[in-house]
C-alpha positions as CSV (number, residue, x, y, z in Angstrom):
1,M,0.0,0.0,0.0
2,N,1.2,3.5,-0.8
3,I,-0.5,6.9,-0.6
4,L,-1.7,6.9,-4.2
5,K,-3.4,3.5,-3.8
6,F,-4.8,4.7,-0.5
7,L,-6.4,7.8,-2.1
8,S,-7.3,6.0,-5.4
9,K,-11.0,5.7,-4.6
10,E,-11.3,9.5,-4.4
11,C,-8.8,10.8,-7.0
12,H,-5.8,10.1,-9.2
13,F,-2.6,12.2,-9.0
14,T,0.4,12.7,-11.2
15,L,3.6,13.2,-9.3
16,V,4.5,16.2,-11.5
17,N,3.8,19.8,-10.8
18,Y,3.3,21.4,-14.2
19,G,3.0,25.0,-12.9
20,P,0.1,27.4,-12.4
21,N,-0.8,27.7,-16.1
22,D,-1.5,24.0,-16.5
23,L,-5.1,22.8,-15.9
24,S,-3.9,19.8,-14.0
25,T,-2.5,22.1,-11.3
26,G,-5.9,23.4,-10.2
27,Y,-7.2,19.8,-10.1
28,N,-4.3,18.6,-8.0
29,I,-4.6,21.4,-5.5
30,R,-8.3,20.9,-5.1
31,K,-7.8,17.1,-4.6
32,L,-5.1,17.8,-2.0
33,M,-7.4,20.0,-0.1
34,D,-10.3,17.6,-0.4
35,N,-8.2,14.8,1.0
36,S,-6.0,16.7,3.4
37,K,-7.3,14.9,6.5
38,E,-6.8,11.5,4.9
39,I,-3.3,12.4,3.7
40,I,-2.2,13.7,7.1
41,S,-3.7,10.6,8.9
42,Y,-1.9,8.2,6.5
43,Y,1.5,9.7,7.2
44,T,0.9,10.1,10.9
45,A,0.1,6.4,11.1
46,K,3.3,5.3,9.4
47,E,5.4,3.6,12.0
48,K,8.7,3.9,10.1
49,T,10.0,6.3,7.4
50,E,12.3,3.7,5.8
51,I,12.5,3.2,2.0
52,N,12.4,-0.6,1.7
53,D,10.2,-1.0,-1.3
54,I,8.5,0.8,-4.2
55,D,5.5,1.8,-2.0
56,D,7.8,3.5,0.5
57,Y,9.5,5.3,-2.3
58,I,6.2,6.5,-3.8
59,D,5.2,7.8,-0.3
60,L,8.4,9.9,-0.3
61,L,7.8,11.2,-3.8
62,F,4.3,12.3,-2.9
63,L,5.6,14.4,0.0
64,D,7.9,16.2,-2.4
65,F,5.0,16.6,-4.8
66,V,2.9,18.3,-2.1
67,K,5.8,20.5,-1.1
68,S,6.2,21.7,-4.7
69,F,3.0,23.7,-4.5
70,D,4.4,26.0,-1.8
71,E,5.5,28.5,-4.6
72,F,1.8,29.0,-5.6
73,V,0.4,29.9,-2.1
74,D,0.7,33.6,-2.7
75,I,-1.4,33.4,-5.9
76,I,-4.1,31.2,-4.6
77,K,-7.3,32.8,-3.4
78,P,-8.4,32.8,0.2
79,P,-9.5,30.7,2.0
80,H,-7.9,28.0,-0.3
81,N,-4.4,29.4,0.3
82,T,-4.7,28.7,4.1
83,T,-5.9,25.2,3.5
84,I,-3.2,24.3,1.0
85,K,-0.5,25.9,3.2
86,N,-1.5,23.7,6.1
87,I,-1.1,20.5,4.1
88,I,2.2,21.7,2.7
89,N,3.5,22.4,6.2
90,N,2.5,18.9,7.3
91,A,4.1,17.4,4.2
92,S,7.3,19.3,4.9
93,A,7.3,18.1,8.5
94,F,6.9,14.4,7.4
95,R,9.6,14.9,4.8
96,L,12.2,15.8,7.5
97,D,12.0,12.1,8.6
98,Y,13.7,11.0,5.4
99,N,17.4,11.6,4.5
100,N,19.3,11.7,1.3
101,K,21.3,8.5,2.1
102,Q,18.0,6.5,2.1
103,I,17.1,7.9,-1.3
104,I,20.6,7.2,-2.8
105,T,20.7,3.7,-1.4
106,F,17.3,2.7,-2.7
107,I,17.9,4.1,-6.2
108,N,21.3,2.4,-6.4
109,E,19.8,-0.9,-5.5
110,R,16.4,-0.7,-7.2
111,Y,16.7,1.8,-10.2
112,D,15.6,-0.9,-12.6
113,V,12.4,-1.6,-10.6
114,I,11.7,2.2,-10.2
115,L,12.2,3.1,-13.9
116,S,10.2,0.2,-15.2
117,Y,7.4,0.4,-12.6
118,K,3.9,0.7,-14.0
119,D,0.7,1.1,-12.0
120,K,-2.7,2.4,-12.7
121,Y,-2.6,4.6,-9.7
122,I,0.3,6.6,-11.0
123,R,-0.5,8.5,-14.2
124,K,2.9,10.2,-14.5
125,G,5.9,11.3,-12.6
126,L,7.7,8.3,-11.2
127,K,10.4,8.3,-13.8
128,E,10.5,12.1,-14.1
129,R,11.0,12.7,-10.4
130,T,13.5,9.8,-10.1
131,L,15.5,11.5,-12.9
132,D,15.6,14.6,-10.8
133,Y,17.1,12.6,-7.9
134,I,19.6,10.9,-10.3
135,I,20.8,14.4,-11.4
136,E,20.8,15.8,-7.8
137,F,22.6,12.9,-6.2
138,N,24.8,11.8,-9.1
139,K,27.9,11.8,-7.0
140,G,26.5,9.2,-4.7
141,L,24.9,7.0,-7.4
142,D,26.4,4.4,-9.8
143,F,25.7,6.9,-12.5
144,E,27.3,5.0,-15.3
145,K,25.4,1.8,-14.6
146,I,22.1,3.7,-14.4
147,T,22.8,5.6,-17.6
148,N,23.6,2.4,-19.5
149,Y,20.3,0.9,-18.2
150,L,18.4,4.0,-19.5
151,L,20.1,3.7,-22.9
152,Q,19.2,0.0,-23.3
153,Q,15.7,0.0,-21.7
154,H,14.4,3.5,-21.9
155,I,16.3,5.1,-24.8
156,I,13.5,7.6,-25.8
157,F,13.2,8.8,-22.2
158,F,17.0,9.1,-22.1
159,I,17.1,11.2,-25.3
160,D,14.1,13.3,-24.2
161,N,16.1,14.3,-21.1
162,I,19.6,14.4,-22.7
163,E,19.9,18.2,-22.1
164,S,19.9,17.7,-18.3
165,L,21.8,14.4,-18.3
166,Y,24.6,15.2,-20.7
167,P,26.5,17.7,-18.5
168,I,26.9,15.0,-15.9
169,V,27.8,12.4,-18.5
170,K,30.4,14.7,-19.8
171,K,31.8,15.3,-16.3
172,Y,32.2,11.7,-15.3
173,N,32.6,9.7,-18.5
174,K,31.9,10.9,-22.0
175,G,32.5,7.4,-23.2
176,I,29.0,6.5,-21.9
177,M,27.5,8.1,-25.0
178,E,29.4,5.6,-27.2
179,N,27.0,3.1,-25.8
180,L,24.4,4.6,-28.1
181,F,25.9,2.5,-30.8
182,D,25.9,-0.7,-28.8
183,E,23.9,-3.5,-30.5
184,N,21.8,-3.9,-27.4
185,V,20.5,-0.3,-27.7
186,P,17.2,-0.2,-29.7
187,F,18.4,2.6,-32.0
188,Y,15.5,2.0,-34.4
189,K,13.1,3.4,-31.8
190,L,14.9,6.8,-32.0
191,V,14.8,6.8,-35.8
192,N,11.1,5.9,-35.8
193,Y,9.9,8.1,-33.0
194,R,12.4,10.9,-32.4
195,F,14.0,11.4,-35.8
196,E,14.2,15.2,-35.8
197,D,15.2,15.2,-32.1
198,V,18.2,12.9,-32.7
199,C,19.2,15.0,-35.7
200,K,19.2,18.1,-33.5
201,L,21.3,16.1,-31.0
202,C,23.9,15.6,-33.7
203,I,24.1,19.4,-34.2
204,N,24.2,20.0,-30.5
205,F,27.1,17.6,-30.0
206,Y,28.9,19.2,-32.9
207,R,28.5,22.7,-31.4
208,L,29.8,21.3,-28.1
209,N,33.0,20.3,-29.9
210,E,32.0,16.6,-29.6
211,S,32.7,16.1,-33.3
212,R,33.5,12.4,-33.2
213,L,30.3,11.6,-31.3
214,S,28.3,13.9,-33.6
215,Q,29.7,12.2,-36.8
216,R,29.1,8.7,-35.5
217,L,25.5,9.5,-34.5
218,A,24.9,11.1,-37.9
219,N,26.4,8.2,-39.8
220,K,24.1,5.8,-37.9
221,I,21.0,7.8,-38.6
222,Y,21.9,8.1,-42.2
223,S,22.5,4.4,-42.6
224,F,19.0,3.8,-41.3
225,I,17.3,6.3,-43.5
226,K,19.4,5.2,-46.5
227,I,18.1,1.6,-46.1
228,E,14.5,3.0,-46.2
229,Y,15.3,5.0,-49.3
230,D,16.8,2.0,-51.1
231,S,13.6,0.1,-50.5
232,F,11.5,3.0,-51.8
233,V,9.3,2.3,-54.8
234,E,8.8,5.4,-57.0
235,K,5.1,4.8,-57.5
236,E,4.5,5.2,-53.8
237,Q,3.9,8.7,-52.2
238,P,7.3,9.9,-51.0
239,Y,6.2,12.6,-48.5
240,G,7.4,11.1,-45.3
241,L,10.7,10.1,-46.7
242,V,11.4,13.4,-48.4
243,N,10.7,15.2,-45.1
244,N,13.2,13.0,-43.2
245,F,15.8,13.5,-45.9
246,K,15.2,17.3,-45.7
247,I,16.0,17.1,-42.0
248,I,19.0,14.8,-42.2
249,T,20.5,16.7,-45.2
250,R,20.4,20.0,-43.3
251,T,22.0,18.2,-40.3
252,L,24.8,16.7,-42.3
253,K,25.5,20.1,-43.9
254,I,25.8,21.8,-40.5
255,I,28.1,19.2,-39.0
256,K,30.1,18.8,-42.3
257,N,29.5,15.1,-42.6
258,K,30.8,13.1,-45.4
259,H,27.4,11.9,-46.5
260,Y,26.0,15.4,-47.1
261,Y,26.3,15.5,-50.9
262,E,24.9,12.1,-51.3
263,S,22.0,13.0,-49.0
264,K,21.4,16.3,-50.8
265,E,21.2,14.5,-54.2
266,I,18.7,12.0,-52.8
267,F,16.6,14.8,-51.2
268,N,16.5,16.7,-54.5
269,R,15.4,13.6,-56.3
270,L,12.7,12.8,-53.7
271,E,11.5,16.4,-53.7
272,Q,11.0,16.3,-57.5
273,L,9.1,13.0,-57.1
274,S,7.0,14.6,-54.4
275,N,6.1,17.6,-56.7
276,D,5.3,15.2,-59.5
277,F,3.2,13.1,-57.3
278,L,1.3,16.1,-56.1
279,K,0.7,17.4,-59.6
280,N,-0.7,14.0,-60.7
281,H,-2.8,13.4,-57.6
282,G,-3.5,16.9,-56.1
283,Q,-4.9,20.2,-57.2
284,V,-4.0,23.9,-57.0
285,H,-6.7,26.1,-55.3
286,K,-6.9,29.9,-55.4
287,Y,-9.6,32.1,-53.9
288,E,-10.9,35.7,-54.0
289,I,-12.0,37.7,-51.0
290,S,-15.2,39.8,-51.1
291,N,-18.0,40.7,-48.8
292,K,-20.6,40.8,-51.6
293,E,-22.2,37.5,-50.4
294,Y,-22.7,38.9,-46.9
295,I,-24.1,42.2,-48.2
296,N,-26.5,40.3,-50.4
297,L,-27.6,38.2,-47.4
298,I,-28.2,41.3,-45.4
299,E,-30.2,43.0,-48.2
300,K,-32.2,39.8,-48.8
301,N,-33.4,39.9,-45.2
302,E,-34.1,43.6,-45.1
303,A,-37.7,43.0,-46.1
304,S,-38.2,40.8,-43.0
305,K,-36.9,43.6,-40.9
306,L,-33.9,41.6,-39.6
307,H,-32.8,42.8,-36.2
308,D,-29.4,44.5,-36.0
309,M,-28.3,41.8,-33.5
310,D,-29.1,39.1,-36.0
311,K,-27.2,40.9,-38.7
312,V,-24.1,40.8,-36.5
313,F,-24.8,37.2,-35.7
314,L,-24.6,36.5,-39.4
315,L,-20.9,37.5,-39.4
316,S,-20.1,34.2,-37.7
317,H,-23.3,32.1,-37.5
318,R,-26.2,30.7,-39.6
319,F,-29.4,28.8,-38.7
320,D,-29.0,25.1,-38.7
321,S,-31.7,22.5,-39.5
322,N,-33.2,22.9,-36.0
323,R,-33.5,26.7,-36.5
324,L,-30.8,27.3,-34.0
325,W,-27.9,29.5,-34.6
326,A,-24.8,27.5,-35.4
327,S,-21.1,28.6,-35.7
328,L,-19.8,28.7,-39.3
329,L,-16.3,28.0,-38.0
330,E,-17.4,25.0,-36.1
331,E,-19.5,23.6,-39.0
332,F,-16.7,24.3,-41.5
333,N,-14.0,22.5,-39.4
334,N,-16.3,19.5,-38.6
335,Q,-16.5,18.8,-42.3
336,I,-12.8,18.9,-43.0
337,E,-11.4,15.5,-44.0
338,P,-7.7,14.3,-44.4
339,S,-6.1,15.5,-47.7
340,I,-3.3,14.1,-49.8
341,I,-1.5,17.4,-49.3
342,D,-1.1,16.5,-45.6
343,M,1.5,13.9,-46.6
344,A,3.6,16.4,-48.5
345,S,6.9,17.8,-47.3
346,S,6.4,21.4,-46.1
347,P,8.2,24.0,-44.2
348,T,5.0,24.7,-42.3
349,D,4.9,23.1,-38.9
350,T,1.9,20.8,-38.4
351,N,0.3,18.3,-36.0
352,D,-2.7,16.0,-36.0
353,Y,-5.2,18.8,-35.8
354,F,-3.4,21.7,-37.5
355,T,-2.6,19.7,-40.7
356,L,-1.3,21.5,-43.7
357,S,-4.7,21.2,-45.5
358,R,-6.6,22.4,-42.5
359,Q,-4.4,25.4,-42.0
360,Q,-4.7,26.4,-45.7
361,M,-8.5,25.9,-45.7
362,N,-9.0,27.9,-42.5
363,Y,-6.8,30.8,-43.8
364,E,-9.2,31.1,-46.7
365,F,-12.3,30.6,-44.6
366,I,-11.4,33.0,-41.8
367,D,-10.3,35.7,-44.3
368,K,-13.6,35.3,-46.2
369,Q,-15.5,35.8,-43.0
370,S,-13.3,38.6,-41.8
371,V,-13.8,40.8,-44.8
372,N,-17.5,41.1,-43.9
373,V,-16.5,43.1,-40.8
374,A,-15.7,46.0,-43.2
375,Y,-19.5,46.4,-43.9
376,W,-20.0,47.6,-40.3
377,L,-17.0,50.0,-40.1
378,T,-18.4,52.6,-42.4
379,E,-19.5,55.9,-40.9
380,D,-23.2,55.2,-41.2
381,K,-23.0,51.7,-39.6
382,I,-20.2,51.7,-37.0
383,N,-22.4,53.1,-34.2
384,V,-24.9,50.3,-34.7
385,F,-22.2,47.6,-34.8
386,F,-20.6,48.6,-31.5
387,S,-24.0,49.1,-29.9
388,V,-24.8,45.5,-30.7
389,L,-21.5,44.3,-29.4
390,I,-22.0,46.2,-26.1
391,S,-25.5,44.9,-25.8
392,N,-24.4,41.3,-26.5
393,V,-21.7,41.5,-23.9
394,Q,-24.3,42.8,-21.4
395,V,-26.7,40.0,-22.2
396,L,-24.2,37.2,-21.9
397,S,-22.8,38.8,-18.7
398,S,-26.3,38.7,-17.3
399,E,-27.0,35.3,-18.7
400,L,-23.9,33.8,-17.1
401,R,-23.8,36.1,-14.1
402,L,-20.4,37.5,-15.0
403,T,-19.0,40.8,-13.9
404,L,-18.2,41.8,-17.5
405,E,-18.8,45.4,-18.4
406,L,-17.1,46.6,-21.7
407,A,-19.1,49.6,-22.8
408,E,-16.3,52.0,-22.1
409,E,-13.7,49.8,-23.8
410,M,-15.9,49.2,-26.8
411,N,-16.5,53.0,-27.2
412,Y,-12.7,53.5,-27.1
413,L,-12.3,50.8,-29.7
414,Q,-14.9,52.4,-32.0
415,S,-13.0,55.8,-31.7
416,A,-9.7,54.1,-32.5
417,I,-11.1,52.6,-35.6
418,A,-12.7,55.9,-36.7
419,T,-9.3,57.5,-36.3
420,I,-7.7,54.9,-38.6
421,Y,-10.3,55.7,-41.3
422,E,-9.7,59.4,-40.9
423,S,-5.9,59.1,-40.9
424,E,-5.2,59.4,-44.7
425,N,-2.1,61.5,-44.2
426,T,-0.6,59.7,-41.2
427,R,0.9,56.3,-40.5
428,Q,-2.1,54.0,-40.5
429,D,0.0,51.0,-39.7
430,I,0.9,52.2,-36.2
431,L,-2.7,52.9,-35.5
432,I,-3.7,49.5,-36.8
433,Y,-0.9,47.8,-34.8
434,N,-2.1,49.4,-31.5
435,T,-5.8,48.7,-32.2
436,I,-5.2,45.1,-33.0
437,F,-3.5,44.6,-29.7
438,Y,-6.3,46.3,-28.0
439,V,-8.8,43.9,-29.6
440,I,-6.7,41.0,-28.4
441,T,-6.8,42.3,-24.9
442,L,-10.6,42.5,-25.0
443,I,-10.8,38.9,-26.3
444,E,-8.4,37.8,-23.4
445,R,-10.5,39.7,-20.8
446,I,-13.7,38.0,-22.0
447,L,-12.2,34.6,-22.0
448,R,-10.6,35.1,-18.5
449,E,-14.0,36.1,-17.0
450,L,-15.6,33.1,-18.7
451,F,-12.9,30.7,-17.4
452,V,-13.3,31.8,-13.8
453,Y,-17.1,31.3,-14.1
454,F,-16.8,27.8,-15.5
455,E,-13.9,26.7,-13.4
456,E,-15.8,25.5,-10.4
457,D,-14.3,26.7,-7.2
458,A,-11.5,28.5,-9.0
459,I,-8.3,28.2,-7.0
460,F,-6.0,30.9,-8.5
461,N,-6.6,34.7,-8.6
462,I,-8.1,35.8,-11.9
463,E,-5.0,37.5,-13.2
464,Q,-3.1,34.2,-13.0
465,H,-5.0,32.7,-15.8
466,T,-2.9,33.1,-18.9
467,M,-4.0,32.9,-22.5
468,S,-2.3,29.5,-22.9
469,K,-4.4,28.2,-20.0
470,L,-7.6,29.8,-21.2
471,L,-7.2,28.4,-24.7
472,D,-6.1,24.9,-23.7
473,E,-8.0,22.0,-25.4
474,K,-9.2,21.0,-21.9
475,S,-10.2,24.4,-20.8
476,P,-13.7,24.6,-19.2
477,I,-14.7,27.3,-21.7
478,V,-14.5,25.0,-24.7
479,N,-18.1,23.9,-24.6
480,I,-19.4,27.5,-24.5
481,V,-17.0,29.1,-26.9
482,G,-16.6,26.1,-29.3
483,Q,-13.8,23.7,-29.7
484,H,-12.7,25.0,-33.1
485,Q,-13.2,28.6,-32.1
486,V,-10.8,27.9,-29.2
487,N,-8.3,26.1,-31.5
488,W,-8.1,28.9,-34.0
489,L,-8.0,31.6,-31.4
490,R,-5.0,29.8,-30.0
491,F,-3.5,29.4,-33.5
492,Y,-3.6,33.1,-34.3
493,L,-2.9,34.5,-30.9
494,L,-0.4,32.0,-29.4
495,K,2.2,29.4,-30.5
496,R,2.5,25.9,-29.2
497,D,5.0,23.3,-30.4
498,N,6.1,25.9,-33.0
499,I,2.5,26.0,-34.4
500,G,0.7,29.3,-34.5
501,F,1.2,33.0,-35.3
502,D,1.7,34.0,-31.7
503,L,0.3,37.5,-32.5
504,R,-0.4,38.3,-28.9
505,N,3.2,37.9,-27.6
506,R,4.8,39.2,-30.8
507,I,2.8,42.4,-30.8
508,A,3.1,42.9,-27.0
509,H,6.9,42.5,-27.1
510,M,7.5,43.8,-30.6
511,R,9.3,40.5,-31.4
512,D,9.8,39.1,-34.9
513,I,7.3,41.6,-36.3
514,S,7.3,44.8,-38.3
515,I,4.7,47.5,-37.7
516,S,4.8,48.5,-41.4
517,N,3.5,45.1,-42.4
518,F,0.1,45.7,-40.7
519,I,-2.8,46.5,-43.0
520,I,-6.5,47.2,-42.3
521,F,-7.4,43.6,-43.2
522,D,-5.4,42.4,-40.2
523,L,-7.7,44.5,-38.0
524,Y,-10.8,43.0,-39.8
525,R,-9.6,39.6,-38.9
526,M,-9.1,40.3,-35.2
527,L,-12.5,42.1,-35.0
528,W,-14.1,39.1,-36.6
529,F,-12.5,36.8,-33.9
530,L,-13.8,39.2,-31.2
531,T,-17.3,39.3,-32.7
532,S,-17.3,35.5,-33.4
533,T,-16.2,34.8,-29.8
534,I,-18.9,37.1,-28.3
535,N,-21.6,35.7,-30.6
536,S,-20.6,32.1,-29.8
537,I,-20.7,32.6,-26.1
538,L,-24.1,34.3,-26.2
539,I,-25.7,31.9,-28.7
540,N,-24.3,28.7,-27.1
541,S,-25.5,29.8,-23.7
542,I,-29.0,30.5,-25.1
543,N,-29.1,27.3,-27.1
544,K,-28.2,25.3,-24.0
545,E,-31.1,26.8,-22.1
546,L,-33.5,26.0,-25.1
547,N,-32.3,22.4,-25.1
548,K,-32.9,21.8,-21.4
């Protein structure tokens, strides 16, 4: 029995603290508070604080896990901060009964059991926290033996953590890294699952003046991928292979490897085959942007005396088969299917959701919707547009019992836009740049208020909820804002795993961005996201009431 099994009927913990911006942190803190009496009773009842088996070791790790939340006490709302501080203090007191010698002895004797241990009660953290100990206590551990075990049995975990491990490896015995080439090491796993990471490792070794190691590693990678190329049939689609050769060719060039020219020749050939394959099996698509369709839709409904609020709804929504407003962005993305272009080599970073085809299709779709905002920014319509936005925010704030009041901010935004339209003889780009950032801050404010409302018994102070947390796939606001709306807000405003435009941070910090590149259409796009977000929240909250 260990503490995680003891608590398993009530909750499941990781043993990793991911920081205040991760959604799991709020969950873990709440569960610690909910089970504080049980946790304290469990440790109080322990007769000995020895580490004789894996259960004893997990009990130790859990205490460290609880203690790690001490850094968040100041940003946790009362009375929660007092409750969590109490359990942290108790965990710290229990932890004093353990000493470093116990930890070192147990890891030295049982590292294989620890690093291979699997249990349904531990979702994550046993290996990660043990690695922290290995690094911290490396002088007292049989570091070489443990490292060799990681190479042979957990090579992906080893490579994923090479940045923290290598300084110690270099200090004690650089020759350990030569074991990468041992026949007992499943190198194929790295090629199959960490190809780009291992290529980056070659470059890093080269830059650390570890040329021999860098060249040996590159040669081994190249031999694997060359075998794959030699078995390639030209009639097959070459996209995966051409992408790998693109990566390895760049790597070989940087480290001045002997296989560079051969790899470059193969890459050029594969790239041509890729282009030919795409020409024969794909298609080129161009699009024009116009708000004529939207204007026609408005004019068509004028006879029925369409309410101004409905006209603004039409910027982002249409009636579905049940006569309920439905998001165009949600419907559009729900219909997207995998495309042959997703297999093509591309400099664009992608993942399972943000595929190349989905990105291209949404650029077009969002731009086509965004241009419709221009209809409302003319002198005779802008007052109506912002009156509707202010009213919609007031309605959703009342509907969801929020404390959201944006009338003053919306009036300021309207004035800023009017100034842009009047500024024929001044630098429009500066005004557009500043106004876009203001729109982004309004979106962020709305989402933050919404997050606190839907995050039951919110732990952290409202200002601690960052955009990355608000727009996480598991954020509680997803159901009311819309999954695809959240995804594309994140794509345009942030960057994750090198995917996204990161407009919020680039504009805020004037990083990798030029003010002169901003045009009025960029403002249309952000205004469309603001309007679409407000519309979605209001409509979804109303639809949920109708469906009760």
